[in-house]
N, C-alpha and C positions, 0 to 999 in steps of 0.2 A: 619516143622514147627520149628521158629525162638523163641527164647528168649523175652520175654517180663519186661521191667524194669518199676517200679512207682519212680520216683525219686522227691519228695514231700520237700517243705520247712522244717516245722513240723512235718509232719505226720498225715493222714486222712484219715483210711483206708476205714473207713464207705462210704465216699464219692466215694467209685470206687468197689461196690455190684455187678453190672452191669458187670463191665469192669471180674472181679473174675472170674463172671458166665460164661462170653465167653470164658478168657481162659482155666476153668474147662473144658469146653466142647469140647473142639479143643484141649486138652493134650499140653496145651501153658504152661512149665514154665513161673510165676510171681514171681519177686522180688522186696519187697518194701525199700526202702531208702529214709534216710532224711537225706538234704544236710546240714541244718546248724549245723555243727562239733562246731561251738564256744558255741554257746547254748547247745547242750550237753556234751560239755565234761564240763561247769559249771553247771551242772546237777549232774554229776559223782562227781567232788565236792563237791556239797551239800549233795551225798549219796541219792539221788532221779533217777541215771538212773543207770543200770548196763553200769559198762565198758568193756563188750562184746558187748554190743549192740552199740555202739559207734565205736569201731574194726571193726564189720561189716560193719558200713554205710563207714568208712574210705576207707576200701578194696574196696567196690562196687563202692565206687565213681572213685577210681583210676582205675579200671577195666573197667571203660566206656568209659576211654581216652586212654586206650590203645587198640588194634585191636582185641583183643579177643572178642570183642562182636560187629562188624562190622554190623551182619546181625542183630542181634536185635531190636526190637522197643522199644522207649524211649517214656514213657507219663511223661511229668515234669510239676510239679504242682507249681509254681512258683509265687509270686505277681507281677501285673503288673507293671513294668518299672524298675524294681527291679534290683542291681547290680548282682543279679545270673544269669543274662544272660548272663556273660560271660563264662559261662559254655559252654554255646553253638559249640561255633568254638571249643573245645575243644574235644568233642564227636565225638568219630568215625564215629557212626553209621551215615547213611543217612537219617533214619528214625525218627524222634524226632518230637513229638506232643507236642504241648501246653495244659494246661488242667487250666480253668480259669472258675472263675464266676461272677468276674468283669465288671459291664454292662456299665460306664464309660471310654472307650477308648480314648478318642476325648484328654487328656490330664491335661484337667480343673482340673479334681475333681477324683484325683489318689492318694494312699499314698506313703507318703517321694518319691514322683517322685521330680525327677531336670534337667535340660535342659539336662547335659551328657546325663542321663540314656534313658533319652526317643531318645537322639538319637542315642545309641548303642544300643536300640531294633529297631529303623528304622533301623539299618544298618544290623544286623545280624539275624533280623525274614525274609526276604526276601531271604536270601544266605542259612541260614542252617537248619528252620525250613521246615518239610515237611506237617503239618496239623496243624488243632485245634480243641479241645471238646471243647463247650462250654456249660455251665450250663442252660443258657435261651435264646432264640428266641432273646431276648432284647441284651445281653450280646453278641451273634453273628450277630446281624445287625451293634453292635457298635462297635466290633472287624472287621468288612469287613469294615466299612468305614473307617477306618484310614488303613487298610491294604487289599486292591483289590484285590491282587494277590490271595487271599487266600478264594474268594469267592467260589471258589467248592471242595474246601479243608477244610472247615469249616464244624461243623460238631455240632448239638445240641443234647447233653446226659445230660436229666434229673439226677439228685439225685434218684437213684429207693429206694422204699420202702419193708425192707424186709415180705416175704412172710407169716411171723407172726401176721403180722397187719390184714391178709383177712381172714383168720383161724378162725373158732368157735366163730365168735362173736355174742356177745350177752347182748342188752340193761337194761341197770336194772333203775330203780328210780333216780332220780335226787338228789344227796346230796347236791351238790356244783352248786352253780350258775355260777362261774365263777372259771376257771381254768388258770392260767400261767403254762410254761413248758418253761424251759430255764437258760441262764447265769444270773446268780443276779448280774450284772453290770449295772454300767448306762444307756448306750447307748438301752439296750432293753427296758427302759422304763419301770420297775418296781415301780419306784417313781408315774408314772400314775395312778396305780393300787392301790397302797395305800391312792392316792386321790380318785378313786373311794369308796374304801373300807369305809373311813371317810363320805362322802356324803350319803352313801347305808348302814347303818347299822343294815338292817335287812334282806342284803343279805351275803351270804357267800362265801367265796375267799379261794382256795387254790394255792401252789405255791411252785412247784417242781422243785430245782435245788440247785445248787450251785454255789457260786463264792465271790469274796474278800466284795461285798457292803454286805452279808448277813446279818452281826451282825447286821451293822448301818439300813438296814432295819426292823429286827427283834425289834430293839429299837424304831422304829417311829411306827410300826406296831398298828393296832386296835384290839378288840378283836373279830372279823369277818373273820380275815385270819389266816389262817394256814399253816405253813410252815411244807415242808416235806421232805426236802433235793434231794438228787439223789433217783432217784429209777430205780431197772429192770425193765426191759417192761412187765412182767406181770402182775406187780402191777400198772405198768404208764396205762397198757389199763385198768385196773378197774378202775382207777381214772378218765383217760376219760370216760369212759359207764357211769360213776355217776356225769358227769357233764352237765350243759346243754351247755355253752360256754367259747369257749379257748380267752383271751386275747394276743395280740402279738401289744404291742403299741409302736416298735421299734423306737430310735430316732438316725437322719443321724448325726455322726461324723464325725472328718477331715479323716479319714482314716478307715470308716466302714459305709457299709447300710447292710440290711437283702436282702441277693441277692438270696436267695430261700425258704426256712423256712420250712423245714422235718414236723416240730409239726403240721405244716396246713393240710398236708394229713394224719399223723397219726390220729389229734383231729377229722378228717371229716369222715374218715370210722368208727370212734366209736360214729357219730352219733352226737358231738360237733357243735354246730353254731362256726363261727369263725371270731372274730372282728380284725381289723388287722389294722395297719398306714401304709398310702399311700407309700409304698416301692418297688424296680424294684421286686424282687421276688414275695412277694403276689401279687402284680397287676397279673403279667404274670399267677400265676395261678388261678388269679379269672377268666380267660377267659375260662379254664375249668374247677373251680368249681364256676360258677354263685352264689349261695349261700351267699361268703365269700364276707364281708362287709369292705370296705374298706376306712377309716377314715382320715382326714387331721392329721399328725401325730403332729402338733402347737398344735390344739384344739380337741385332740382326748379322753379328759374326757368329755368334754363338748356333744360331737358329741354321746359317748357311750349313753350318759343320755335320748340324744331324739331319739334312733334309735329304729324302730319296729322291732321286732323278727322275724325270715322265719321259713317257715314251713319245717322241714326236711326228711318228709316223700318221698319227688324226688329225693334223692338222689342217682346217679348211681353211686354203685359200681365198676361195670363192665368198667366202664369210666373210670375210677381212676386205674383201676387193666391194660386197655391199655394202659394207659400213663405213670404209675410209677411202673410196676411191675419188677423184678430181670430180668426177661425174658423178656421181650422187651425192656428196657434197653439194655440186652447184644446184643440184635439184634443192637441196637443204635451204640454201640461200634464198634461191627462186620461190619455195612457199612462202617466206616472211615477206621478202619486198614486194611482192603480189599481191599482199592481201586483202591493198585497197582499188587494185587498179578494175 
């Protein structure tokens, strides 16, 4: 078996649980590399990153442009239409795959896109890319619309959810009416949760996560909001189990949309109702989990207030296992990576 490299812009290993399972099951050596060397160098100077990690990534990237890894498979996780595509013609391997979650490939709504970047992608992908792995069907459809050459070489691989979430599930009495789990940043729409809390003083809200806006949100919060910071998965499962509904009021920004939403799966498995804004990831997950409430992001607060609650006795956890378990997502990776074997 050939080696496999995951080359990611900034590193996001949790997005590759299914791929890691596939490699481990087939005795394939997997190497993780981050390509944003300038960012890593800055973090080293700030003493926030180990110099040895930077050296490992630099040496690994250099090795990919030599003949040492010609038979290796490369999974490339880069932002759409970024200049990192210049790495493609330099890599000696003939089996390079793009991994993307971006659902808008027309070029009209792409972060930091320029005409030159789009031309580079349109030139390099047909000549140097072997295939693509897309996080959702919407992502694949948009990618193939722009690059029809990859219609039979593009595969949907959802983000996998750890087996931990399916094991030893116990539902407790609800302590919190609403829970939010995620980054404390503007585009996550946490301000809407603060508005809801002020309108509903008799309802309890718990917010889990850290971020640059955390202190500002605390300063503006009402007494019925509890901030818990980052939590381990055992504690987080307990919070989900004791909460009635997950709120995910994501807001579109110039360079971001909610492209998937793994917290939706975690919360659903734990028996939470899910109330989310109408972003591509949650909308697709709602086709698999019909109980998800999809609301307009601009009218999220008003629509939550008028929403009827749903009955969660009918959640089909087995269906979630079929769609999102590590074992099943690893089979999706296998189908794409074994295409020409």
